[in-house]
C-alpha positions in Angstrom: 27.4 -65.5 63.8 29.3 -67.2 66.7 28.1 -65.7 70.0 31.4 -66.7 71.8 33.5 -65.0 69.2 31.4 -61.8 69.6 31.8 -62.0 73.4 35.6 -62.5 73.1 35.8 -59.6 70.7 33.8 -57.4 73.0 36.1 -58.3 76.0 39.3 -57.6 74.0 37.9 -54.2 72.9 36.9 -53.2 76.4 40.4 -54.2 77.7 41.9 -52.0 74.9 39.6 -49.1 75.7 40.4 -49.2 79.4 44.1 -48.9 78.5 43.5 -46.0 76.1 41.3 -44.3 78.7 44.1 -44.5 81.2 46.9 -43.1 79.0 45.5 -41.0 76.2 41.9 -40.2 76.9 42.2 -36.4 77.0 43.8 -35.9 73.5 41.7 -38.6 71.8 38.6 -37.2 73.4 39.4 -33.7 72.0 39.9 -35.1 68.5 36.6 -37.0 68.5 34.6 -34.1 69.9 36.1 -31.7 67.3 35.1 -34.1 64.4 31.7 -34.6 66.0 31.1 -30.8 66.2 31.9 -30.6 62.6 29.3 -33.2 61.6 26.7 -31.6 63.9 27.3 -28.2 62.2 27.3 -29.6 58.6 24.1 -31.6 59.3 22.3 -28.7 60.8 21.0 -31.0 63.5 18.8 -29.2 66.1 17.5 -32.2 68.1 20.5 -34.4 69.1 20.7 -37.7 71.1 23.9 -37.9 73.1 24.8 -40.1 76.1 26.3 -39.7 79.5 29.6 -41.4 79.3 31.2 -44.3 81.2 35.0 -44.2 81.8 36.0 -46.0 78.6 33.7 -43.9 76.4 34.2 -40.5 74.7 33.3 -37.9 77.3 30.4 -35.9 75.8 29.6 -33.8 78.9 31.2 -30.5 77.8 29.7 -30.9 74.4 26.2 -31.4 75.9 26.6 -28.0 77.7 28.0 -26.3 74.6 25.1 -27.5 72.4 22.5 -26.4 75.0 24.1 -22.9 74.9 23.7 -22.9 71.1 19.9 -23.6 71.7 20.1 -27.2 70.4 17.8 -29.7 72.2 19.9 -32.4 73.7 18.4 -35.7 74.6 19.9 -38.6 76.5 18.8 -42.2 77.1 16.6 -43.0 80.0 16.6 -46.7 80.7 13.2 -48.4 80.6 12.6 -52.1 80.5 14.8 -53.8 77.8 15.7 -50.5 76.1 15.4 -46.8 76.7 13.4 -43.8 75.8 14.9 -40.4 75.2 14.5 -37.5 77.7 15.8 -33.9 77.6 19.1 -33.5 79.3 18.7 -31.7 82.6 20.1 -31.7 86.1 20.3 -33.3 88.5 21.6 -36.6 87.2 21.2 -39.9 89.1 23.4 -43.0 88.9 21.4 -45.9 87.8 21.8 -49.5 86.6 25.3 -50.3 85.0 26.7 -47.2 86.7 25.0 -45.0 84.1 23.9 -41.5 84.9 20.6 -40.1 83.7 18.3 -37.2 84.4 14.9 -37.6 86.0 12.2 -39.3 83.9 10.1 -37.1 81.7 6.7 -37.7 80.2 6.9 -35.0 77.6 6.9 -36.3 74.0 10.3 -35.7 72.5 10.9 -34.0 69.1 12.2 -36.2 66.3 15.9 -36.5 66.7 18.0 -35.3 63.7 21.3 -36.9 64.9 22.1 -39.7 67.3 25.5 -40.1 68.8 26.1 -43.6 69.9 29.0 -45.0 71.9 30.5 -48.2 70.6 32.7 -51.0 72.1 33.7 -52.0 68.6 32.4 -52.6 65.1 32.5 -55.6 62.8 33.6 -55.8 59.2 30.1 -54.6 58.1 30.6 -51.5 60.3 27.7 -52.6 62.6 27.8 -51.8 66.3 29.2 -54.0 68.9 28.1 -52.6 72.3 28.1 -53.9 75.8 25.7 -56.7 74.9 22.5 -55.5 76.3 20.9 -54.6 73.0 19.4 -51.4 74.3 20.4 -49.2 71.3 19.4 -51.8 68.8 15.9 -52.1 70.3 15.6 -48.3 70.6 16.4 -47.7 66.9 14.3 -50.7 65.8 11.2 -49.2 67.6 11.8 -45.7 66.3 9.4 -44.9 63.4 12.1 -42.9 61.5 15.9 -43.1 61.0 18.0 -40.2 62.2 21.6 -39.8 61.1 23.7 -42.1 63.4 27.2 -41.3 64.5 29.3 -44.0 66.3 32.1 -42.6 68.5 35.0 -44.3 70.2 38.3 -43.3 71.7 40.2 -45.9 69.6 38.8 -47.9 66.7 38.3 -51.5 67.6 37.2 -53.3 64.4 36.8 -57.0 63.7 37.8 -58.5 60.4 34.8 -60.8 60.6 31.0 -60.5 60.6 30.0 -60.5 64.3 26.7 -58.7 64.0 23.2 -59.9 63.8 20.6 -58.5 61.4 19.2 -56.2 64.1 22.5 -54.6 65.0 22.6 -50.9 64.0 25.0 -49.3 61.6 26.2 -45.7 61.4 26.3 -43.0 58.8 29.5 -41.8 60.4 32.2 -43.4 62.6 34.5 -41.2 64.5 37.5 -42.4 66.6 40.4 -40.7 68.3 
């Protein structure tokens, strides 16, 4: 795998996503969230890992509130060292490294997550995740002792025709795009 090629692909996807976020985010977001709700319902997931979005990512904030009203337990990443742990979503949120919002740290042991919703910058020909290049999600899932259902979501599909992933890059059970 050529690291430069992966980096170039990541940059071109981010550029595309910025454009899409500017001009058609609202409608694409609605389509992705609608499909995601369907997967959550069909899977019967009760403990769900979501994320707090950046501008170019699918906005999951309304979904988080909706799921909590349905008595689902929603977890979000809490950055720690070279990866993250999961904490229950709760207010207030604080802006942290990379402009990512997160709740206060929690020392409670989380339940096993049934479903993990993961933002992507792109995917390669093997449908493996290309993220922002920090490897946090890859490390998180590698260290997890079980495998929940994984759903990749993105405003617009950005897919390479080549293999850009490494062995440790995660792949999804579902990929939803707007």
